[in-house]
N, C-alpha and C positions, 0 to 999 in steps of 0.2 A: 785848408785849415779847420774846419771844423770841426772832421776827426781828430784833429791833435791838442782841440779844444774840450771836446769830449774824452777823449784819454786824460788828461792832465785836471780834468775833475774829476776820474774815473779814481786816480792815482788818491787826489786830496782830500776828496769828501769819503772814498768808498773803503778801497783798499790803504790809505792814510800812512804812505809810502813817508812823510812828514815824521810823523808816528814810531816811525821804524827804526828811520834811523835816529830822531832821537834818542832814542833807549841804547841804541849801539853805543852809540858818542858815549852817551853818560858808565856803560860800564865800560867800553874802551879806554876814556880818557880819565873820567872821573875816580872809576875802581881802581880799575887799572887789569882788567881780567884778561887774557887771551883768547884769542881771537879763534882761533884753532880746538879749543878745549870742547871737552861734548856738556861742560857745566854753564860756558858763555851757550851755546846754543839753545840749549833748554829754557834755560833763562828768559837770556830775550826774545825767543818763541811765548815763554808765559805769560810778561809782562804786556810784553807786545797786544798778544788780544787777548788777557783780559781786559784789559784797557779800551781797546778797540769794540770787543762787541757790547760792554757796557754801555761808549756812547752809545752806539749804532742803534742796541737794542730799546737804551731810552729813548731816543729821537722814534724811532719809527713805531715802537707801541702804542706812540703819544698819536702819533699820527694816526696809524692804525686803530685804536678805539676811538679820536673822534670821528673817525667813520662809521662806524660801528655801533655809535649811538643813537645812526640814524634806523639802527635794525636793530633793534630791540629783539629779546625770545615773543612777544609777543604779537611784534610784526610779523616776523619770519613765520610767524603760525598764519599769520594772516596773509601773506605773502604766497606761501606755500599753500597752500589750504584752495587757492584759490585757481590752479594749476594743474596737470594729471598728466600721465606716462611718463615719457623722458623727457619733456619738455622741464615736468618738476625737477626729473635726478638732476637737469641741469641746471637748476636754477637751485638744488638743495646743494650740489655739488659749488655755485661759483659763492653760496651765501656763509660756504664751511672757509671761505679764503681769510673771510675780515673777519673773523672768530678767533684769536693766538691762544689757544687752549690746546691743550697737551692730549692726550687720546684718556686718559682718564675723566680726567675735567668734561671732556665732552659727552660724556655716557650722560650723564643727570642729563645736559641738553636734548638728550634723545630718547629718554625717559619721558621729557615734557610733551614735547612731540607726539611721540606714540602717541600718551596717554591725549594729546588732543584732538585722535580721528583723521592723523596724518598718516599717508601707506608706510608698509616698516620699508622698501622698497627707496623711498626719499626720503628717509633718515636716515638709511645708510649711506645712501651719498656722502649729506651731511658727515656723518661718521667718520667716513672713510677722507673724507676730505678739510677737516675741521683742523685734526695736528699732525696730514701728512703738506698741508700747503697756506701759508697767509701772507698779509700782503711785508710782513716786518724777514720772513724769511727770501722773499725774494732777494730785496736788497741784500743782505747778508751773505747767500749764495753766487750774489753776481761781483760779492766784497771778492770772493775766493776762486770763482770758478770762471769768472766772466757771463758777460751778459745773456751770449748765445747757450749756453747749458743751463742757466739760470732761468731763462722762457722756458728753456725745451722742458726743463723736472716740473715744471706746475703744470704744465701743458699735460703729460704722460700724469702725473699726479689725478689731473683733474676726470683726465680718458680711465683711470682706474673707478676714482668714482663713481662715475655718472654708468659703466660696464658694473661695475661690481654693484648699487643700488637697482640695475634694469634688470639685470641676473636675477636678484633675490625677489622684485615684481614676478619676472615671468613662470619662475619657481614656485610661488605661489605659498612664500616662507612667513604670512605674517599668522596662520596658527602653530608658529613656532616661538612668538613671544610668552613672556611668562605669564602667567594671569593676573596678578595683580598687578597691571599693570594695562590689557587690554579689559579690562571689569569697569576702568573710567574710560569712556567712549568723547564725545564730542561736546565740548566745553562754551557752545554757545558762539557770540557774538563777539570777538575779541579786542577788547580796547587796548590802550595805552595813551601814555604820558606825554605828549609832546614837550622835549627840553629846552631853555633856552641858550644861546650860544655860550653866555658863562656858567650854565650847567653840562654845555658838552665836553668843556674845557676842567672843569672841574673833578667832573667821569674819568675825561684820558690820562688826567694828573694821578686820580687813584687808581686807574688800570696800572702805571707802569710802577707806582708804588708796591701794588699787589702782586704782581705778577714778578719785577727783579724779587721781590723778596723770595716769591715760591719759586726761582728758580737759581737763583744764586748760585746756592751750594753743587747743582748740578750742573753749572757752565764752569769754577772753579776745579770740579771732578772730570770736568771733558778735557780742558786747556792745561791740566798736572798729564793727563795720560797723551794728551797730543805733545804737550812738552817732552813725555819721558820716549816717546816714539819717536821725535825729532831728533832729539839728540841724542839718545844712547840707544838706541834696537838700532842694528846694522842695515843698511838699505836691501843686501842679497838677503837676507833675514825674511825680509817682509817680505819683497818680490817673489821670492822659490814659494811664501804661502799663498800670496793673494797675488799674484803678477800674473802677465798676462802668458804665462807659462804654463799657468798652472788652469785646465779646464774650469773646474769644480770654484774657481774662484768667485764668483757671484753665490753661488749658492753657500758657500759656506760663508762668504762675510756677511748673507739671509739669514742665518740659524744662528751664526755668534751676536746678533743683534740681537735677534726677539728677546732673550731673556733678560735683556736690561733696560732700565726704565728714565728717561730722559725724553725733554724738548727736542725740537731741533736746535734750538741754540747750546745748547750742549752738548750736541753730536757734531756741531760745524768745528770746532778744535780736530777733533780727532780725523774730520774730511781732510782737514786743511796738512797735519802733519802726514797723514795718509797720501796725500798727492804727491804731496812734496817728497816722499820715498819712491811714487815711480810707479805706484797704486793705479790701475785704470779708473777711468771714473764710473764708468757703468757698475763693478764693486765697491766705490767707497758711494755710490746713490744708492744703491742695492741695501746696504748697512746703515745707511742713513735712513730711510725709507721703514726698513724693519725698527729700526730702533722708534721710531716715532708713530709707529702707525699699528705695531704690532706686540709692541711691548707685554711682558708677560702678564705685570698687574692689570693692565687692561682689561686686557684676556680672563683675568679672573673675576672681574668688576663687573663684561659682559657677561658670562658665563651665571650670572644671581638673573638678569634681565629676561632672558630667551634660554631655549632650550637648545640643547647639542646640536640637534640637526641644523640649527640656521648658525650657528656658531661656527661650526666646521666649516659650513657652505660660504661667513665669509673668511673665513682665514683660509682656508682654499683658493678663493677669488683672488684676495690679496696679495698674499702671496706667488701665486702665478703673474700677478700681474707686476710684482716688487721685481722676480727673476727675468723676467721676458724684457725689461726693462732695464734690467742691470747689463745684460747680454747685448743688446740693443743700442747702446751706449758705447759697449766698449769697443761693438763692431767699426761703428760711425768714427769714433776713435781714433785705430786701426787703419783709418779709409782715409778718413779727411784731414785729419790734425797730426 
């Protein structure tokens, strides 16, 4: 009975099956569209996903931002400055999960942490984790893939961030940070202002407005691409390119994802459409990770603050982690799902 209740709540609150049924009812009975047409499938997917994502996004950003209000950049610096070694990398990666930043907007925070004198390996753990994993993305992933895959994705994302930052520390890559950043070292005692509950609610609400204004266009683009894939591109064609029969599907998905620029919210509709077309979960997750953690604009920005040795090390570590993750998820899906 408990399991059935949880499934029911998941369908109502996350998958929003009631919303999908309502939209289909309107399209079929009010507008009198033909259920078998490609236009119906695409339009139904588009309307449902746009409304669902914006509802979930607004609620989840509000919650995650309220939590984040306890971890200002100043307080985060203070926390990270008190630990060292792999423990610092773990904390850096975990702190990245409560910051709903895309890869580009994470870089100024990375610069601030590095200027504050934090080890480069620790700041890279944050830089990898921040766009790759956050509280809102976990819930949205669960609405599409289920909780097991969503939690596994978070764990893998954190592992990539921790290992990536640790390797950068082991390789002693601090010397490859741009000189204008390392010129300003320790900032002394870090102070932060304690917010009231009312101020935290105002902050969370402002974050919802700011992030929605920033990502709405990418969500619409992502949902549009997903709707086209879902309605108009034949399943056989997609499976021939990204299906299990292609041993290079994960590699191809990673390469395709890198030139794109979007956060995880913009890539989810595309991922959902690919899953519905029978593409392996590992291949889809590799695409999502490449878009969020290795987007070309973020690499260009990062190139301005680190030297090529560190940049290529970062790209190599994250790319290897994404590809390995993709193949492991595909193997798991083949054996157990």
